[in-house]
N, C-alpha and C positions, 0 to 999 in steps of 0.2 A: 356286437361282441360274440365271439365264438370260443370254442375250446379245441386245442390240438392235443393229440396223444401220440406217442411213439414208443416202441419197445424193441429191445435187442436182447435175446436170451430166453431161457425157459420160464414160462409163466405158471403160477399155481392155478389150480382149478377155481373158477369163479371170479378171477381178478378182472378179466376183460369186461364182463357185465357190470361189475362194481365201478370200474373206471368210467364207463359210459354213463352210468346213472349219476355219478358225481359230476361229470362234465356237463350233464344236461341242465344244471342250474345256470349255465352261461348261454344256453341256446337250445331251443326245442323245435326249430323249424325243419331241421333235417339231421340225419345221422349217417355216417358212412365209415367203412373200413377198407383197407388194402393191406394184404399180407402175402408172405411167401409160403407156398405150400406145393409139395411135389415138384420142386424145381421150376416153378413158374409163379408169377404174381397174379393175384385175383383181387377184384374190388367189388364192393357192394355199397350202394347208397340209396337212401329212401327218404322221401319228404315226409318224415314223421318224427316224433320224439324218440329218444333212446329207449325210454321205458316202453313205448308202443312197439318198437322194433323187437325188444327182448321178450315182451309178452306174447308176440306172435310165434307160436310153436313151430311154424314152418321155417323160421330162421335159426332153429336150434343147431342144425348142422353147420351153418356159417359160423356161429359163435364158437362151436366146438373146434372147427378147423383153425379159427383165429387163435384160440387158446393154445393149440398144439404148435402153431407157427412160432419160430424163434426170431422173426423179423416182421414188423408191421407198423402201420399208422392208423389213426382213427380221428374222427372229427364230430363235434356237435355244433350245429350252426344256429346262430341268431342273425337273420338277414338284416342288412343295412336298409334304411328307409328307401323305398322305391325299387329295391332289387327283387327279382322274381323268386318265388318259393315253389320249387318243383325239383324233381330228381335230376334234371339236366343241370341245375345250378347248385346241387349238393356236392360236398367234398367227400372224399378226395377226387380231384380232377385227374383224368388221364392225359398225359402229354408225351407222345412218342414212347420213350423207354421208361417213363416216370409215372408215378402217382404222387400227388402232392396235396397238402391241406394247409390252409392259411387262416390265421386269426389276425385281424387288423384292418387297415384301410389303405387303398391305393387311390390317391386323389386324382391323378392324371391318367386314369385307365382308358378313357375314351380316346384321348390323343395317342396313347401307346398302341391301342388296337389299330387305329388307322395307319400309324407308322409301320407296324408289323406287316399289315396287309401289303402296303406299298413295297416294303423292303423285300419280303419273300417272293412277291410276284415278279419283281425285277430280277431277283436271283434265279428263279425258276426259268425265266426266259433266257437269261444269259447262259445258264448251264445247258439248256436244251440246244441252243445254237452252237455251243462248244462241243456237243456230242457226249456230254457227261450225264447220261440218262439216269444213273443211279442217284447221283447227287441232286439232279433235278427233281426226282420223285420225292426226295426228302423235303426239298424246298416247297414243292406243291402240297405236301402234307401240311406243312407249316402255314401255307396260305389258307387252306381249308380250316385248320384249327383257329387261326386268327379271325376268320370270318364268322366263326361260331361263338366268339366271345360275347357273353351277355351279362357278365358280372365282373367286378373289379379284380377279384382273386385270379381269374383265369388268365390274365395277361402275364402272370409270373412264370408260366411254363418255359418259354424260350430263355428267360433270364436265369432260371435254375440250370438249364443246359449250359449257358454261357458262363455261369458263375460270375456275373457282373450285373449289378443292380443300379448302375449309375444313372439310368434314365428314369428310375422309379421314384416318385414323390409320395411318401406314405410311411407306414409302419407295418411291422410284421412279426408274428411268431409263426414260423414256417417249418414244416417237416415234410420229407419226401422219401419215397422208396424207389430205389433203382436196383434191379436185379436182387442180389442178396444183401443189400446195404440200406441202412436208414440214416438219414442226415437231418440236422436241425440248424436253423439260423434264426436269430432274433435281432430286431432293430427297432428301437423306440417302442417296444412292446414286451410284456412280461412272458417269461417261460422259465421253467426250472427242470433240472435233471435230478434223478435219484437212483443210486445204485443199491440194489437189494440182494442180500444173502439170505436164502430161505431154505427150509426143508420141511417135509411132512412130519407131523407129530404121530399120526396113526395111518401109515401108508396102506393102501389097498394092494391087491395082488399084483397089479401092473405098476406099482410105484415102489419107492424105496426112501430111506431116510438120509440119503446123501445131500450135501449142500448144493444149491443151485444159485447161479448168478444171473441177474437181469438188470439192465439199466432202462429206466422209464423216463419219458419226457411228458410234461403236461404244462398247461398254461399257468397253473398255480400249484404250490405245495399242498394246499388243502384238498385238491382233487386226489392226489396220490395218498396222502395220509388218511383221508376219509375212506378211500377204497380198501385200505388195509385194516380199518378199525375193528371189524368183526370177522376177520379171517382167523377163526379159532382152530382150523385144521392144520395150520402151519406155525412154525416159529421163524422169526425173521429179524433182521437188523437193517435199518435204512440209513443211508448217508446221502444228504441233499447237497446239491451244488448249483450255485448260480454261475452262469458262464457269460463271457463278455459279448457285447453286441458286435455285429459286423464280421463275425467269424463263422465259417462253416465247420461244423463238428460232425464227424462220423460217430454214430452211436454203436458202441460195442458192449457186450455183456459186462465187461470189466470197467466200463466208464466211457467218457468222451475222448475222442482223438481229434485234436485241432488240425484241420486241413488248411488253415491260413485265413488271413483277412481278405475280404472282398470289397470291391468298390460299391459304395452306397451314395445316395443322393440326399436331398433335404428331408428330414423326418417331419411327419405330420401326426399330431396327437389324435388318437382314436377317441371319438366323442363318447363311446360306450364305456361306462365305468366297469371296473372289475369287482366291485362290491355287490354282493347279492343279499338282499334283505328278504327273508322268507316269512310269510304269514304262517299262522298256526295251521291253516288249511293246507298250505304247501308243505309244511313239515310232516303233517299226517299223510299226505299223498306220497312223500318221499319214503316214509316208513312202509307204506303199502308196496311201493315199488321194490324196496329191499326184500320184503317177504317174497314177492314174486321172483326176485333174483335168486333167493335161496332155493325156491322150488325148482326153478329152471336149472340151477347148478346140480341139484340132486338127480334130475332127469338125465342130464348129460353124463353124469358120473356112472 
């Protein structure tokens, strides 16, 4: 079980760190972000918990850039049994023009990997022989990518590009970033959207009291609501929306834009439960993480 996060629109200070902390209850094996900044997309992923990432002061500029970005995605990972735990296998994954993050399970990923290697190898050879070198380079990139697949989520890259998941047997909560757009798809897996209108209560010199719009994606409503619980510097109104399975939605500050239904295959239930039972020690640890979050936010401000 993992947690996906996505956003489109202006974020209030401190919200990124709060979202990551709340998402951490679903996975502590790695954390990652990808977002649009200075007309390009950047990604960071580390094989540690979200709280560990936030507590490392050297990551302060990354979190600050993410907060100022108006398009981005994030992920907190709980590795499936037998899957490697390292930065290479942390989300979001880069694929060609995309960064994507997945929560769920792909049952037939090994078969898919071998199929992708064979298909793109054949295409690369055919295109080279036809003198279509630019297209052959793309196919050769896909061969290399497919050969590097080491975990089930990674096979999804080519299917995001094709917008066709008919070969995939599994389930997914999926977000991806392409250029200046964020997208979401869910299939046999939970995910929720929330559109938030907010403004600063006591703005600093570089802020104002005007209303801002942002739409958030998360695996559960509790991640979003929990992140806003102690946001005392803003006033806000949240509207939640459950969206249908098997449709790709573009995430805009004003809400979700349905880009149509896509082909899907047999769903497979994820064995990981979405219910988190915290011990008293875990609750105390979360409180300490929130205090560190407050301190980090004050430093960034």
